[in-house]
N, C-alpha and C positions, 0 to 999 in steps of 0.2 A: 447742371454738375450733382446734378443723381441721379437726372434719366443716365449720366455714360457711369456712374457707380452700378450701378443699378446691371447695366449693360458688361459690365471690366470681373462683378465676381462672379455669376453662371461658369462664364472657364476656366478661373484659378479654382473654385468647386470643386467644378468635370475633372479638373488637373492632381485636386489634392487627393478625389478619391480613388483615381488610377491607381496612383502615388501607394496610396494605404492597399488596395485589393491586389498592386503588385509584393510586395512586401511579404501581405496575408499570402497568394499563391507560391513566393516560389519555400515562404518556412511552410506549407503547406507539402507539396514538390519532396523536400528535403525530410521532413519526416519521416511521409508515407513512401518514400523511395523506397528504403529498405526494408520495409514490412509487403511491399510489391512484389519485389525483389525475390525475397523469400516464397513464397507461393506459389511465384512462377518458378522458381525452381524447382518446390518441392510437386507441385503436378508434374516435370515434363521429365522425371528421372533419365539417366541415359541407360541404355544397354548395353551388357561389358561384350555382349555376343557381335553385336551390328553394328556397337559402338555409335549407335543415334540415337537422338532422343526422343522417348513415347508421350504422349500426353495421356496423364487416367492417375489414378488414383492409385497404382499401386504401393508408393512409397507410406501412404499415409500405415496402408496394408499390413504395411513389413513393420513399422515401428509395433502394429499389437502386439504378432509374432516374435520379433525381436527382445522383446524383455515385457514388464508385466504392466503398462501405463495405465490399467483399474487400480490393482492396489498404490503406486508410486501415488496416481492421482486424490486416493484414497488420506494417504499417509499425509499432502499436504494438504487439503482440504479440512480435514480433521485438526491440524499445526497451527493452519493459517486462522480458521478460524475460534478457535477456540482462545486467541492470542490474543483477535481482533476483540471479543469479548472481554476478555480479561484487562486488554486495557483503559476500554472502555470504560469501563465501574472502579478502575482501581488512578486513575484519571479522573474520573468526574467526580469522586470521596475526594481525593486528595485535594483537590481542585479548589472547592468548594473548602473541607476546613482552610488552606493559608485563604481566602477571599473571605471571611464569612468568621473568622474564631482569629483573637488574640490570646494568643502564648508566649513564653517564656525564647529565645530565637528563632522567635519566626524567621525573620528575612536571616539569618545565617543560616536557616536550615535548609530555606529555598533559593536562596544559593548556591548551597553547597549541591543542592539537584540539581541547574541551569549546568553548574559547571561538570556536570557529568556526559552535559551534551558535548562538550570537547574536546572529549576521550575519544580515541579511535580505537572500533569494536578488536583491529588486532593486537591494542595493546593489551582489555580485558580478559580475552577467551583465554589463554590460561590460569588463568587463578578459577575461572568461569567453569573448567572443564575438571580444576583439581576441586573441587569445591560439587560436582554435576557428583562422581570420583565416591566424596566422601555419604553420597546419599542417597548410593550403591543406582542413579540412573542413567549413569553411562547408559551409551546405544542406545537408547529410549526415550518415544515421541517423546516424553514428558520432556528430558534432556533441553530440547528442542522449545519447549512453552516455559515453562516456567522460567526460565530465566532474563522474557521479552515481556513478565506481563507487568509488572513497572512498565512507566513511561515520562521523560520526564517533560517532550514535549507533549504529551497529550495532560500533566500534569498543570504547565502552563499556559496551552490552550486554552482547559477547563477553566481555571483561575479567571482569565481576565471575561470571558461567560458571565460566570456568576458575580466578579464584579461590576458587572455592565447593568446588572438588573441590581430593583427595586428593596431594599433592605425593607420599605414600608412591609412585604410580603411576609416577612419570617414571623413581622411585629402583628398581623393581624392576627397571621396563625394560629401564631402565639396564646390567643385571646380567643378562639375558639378550641383550645383547649391542645395543641398535635402538642408532642412533642418535638426532638432536635431528629431522631427518624420521619416523622412522619413530615414536618417540615422537608428534608431532603428530598426523601424519594417523592413526595403528595406533590410539594408548589415548585421547586428551584428545580428538577432532573427532567420532569418533563419541557420546562421555558429551553433546558441549554440539550436540546432536541441534535441544534444542527451545529452543535460544537463537536457532539460523540461522532456525528456520522463520519463529521472530518475527523475527526481518529478513525471511527473504525475504518474508513474505506483509505486510506492510510497505509492503517495495518498492516490492510490484507493486503494493500501492492504489491507494500515491499517485503514483505514475509514471504510470498506465494511467486515471488522468482528468487531470494536469498538460497546462495548458494555456498559461500564461506561459513558458516556455525554448521548446518548440516555435512558438512565436509569433515570436520572437525568433531562432533560428538554424536558419529553414527558408523558404524564397522556394517551393519545386517543389511542384505543387501532388503529385506523383509521390511527395516528401516526406515531405507530411501523416500526422503520426497520430491519428487516432477523434476526439480530440476538437476537431483543429481544423480536421478535414474536416466537422463535422457545424453548424460556426457557417455554412458557406456554406448552406446549407438551409434559413437565413433570408431570403435574397433580398436583393436591393437596397433599400436604408432597410425593411429589415425587412417588404416585402412578402410573404416567405414565408408557405403555411401551417402554425399554430401544429400542430396535428396533425401532422404530418409531424417535423419539430423533433422534438417530442415524444416520436416513434417511432422517431425516430432513436438518442435522450436510451435510451428505453429496451433499442434494439437493446445498446447499448451499455455497460450495466448488468450484460448474461448471465454475458458471460468473469468478472465479477469478483463476480457472486454465485455463480457454478463455485468459484471461487477462496477462497469462505469458507467454501462448505458444507463444501470437502473438506477444506481446512484450520485450520477452527474446534477439530476435535481437537487437535493440535499445535501449536496458539497458546494454546489454553486450560494444556495440560498444559505450554509454554511458559511464561508467565506464572506457572501456581501450584510448578513448580519454582524460579522466579527467587525467589518469594518468602517458599520453605520453605526458603532458604537463607540 
């Protein structure tokens, strides 16, 4: 009987593995197909005179000729990096306070912060615009940076990480004469690096591709971010070249792809550490 069981299990195992790889292959195909189509279309623009496709990098050259893409890239990089750094710092500090300190109204305040995650951005964009204009930051890059530095999700995530760290570390540091700031920056913050990596990478990916807020809060072309600037490639009433637009999309994907390549290890470690706690 045991021999028969061993003879039956391998086919079932192979069938399960085949089904798993089939599902993964289909999912990968559905995910990568739009990207592959975008790349192929950008590399094979249509010639208006001959109505034929020509393989080459002409569409990419048209992007640099039609829009100041380097300026837009710089604006996006500056905005995105400052938002990511600001969110990492504020989320770490707020999360540490909620995890390690007791004060009146702590639960109510933390619940109010989490409740802001349920409010759509479209609801708050008008009050934010009024505040930005009142501060004299309208049509500036600071208008895109300042409102997004606080992060409810980042605060929640970092609070969970700090709650998972042993409180004995603070007690030992206090015995050695360390103050609250020394304990935070010298003891707990380095141990929360995986959580900081998650906050930073997610903030970068989201705000690098953000379109809605730059459309509302910026007017001058010199303050356009990359997603907003790429829209101008469409031309008047959408008469621009599709290959040129998609070439701009491919160029805008490169920084995000690099962040993913170099950041996937800390991101994976952060997610794994968060699950294990």
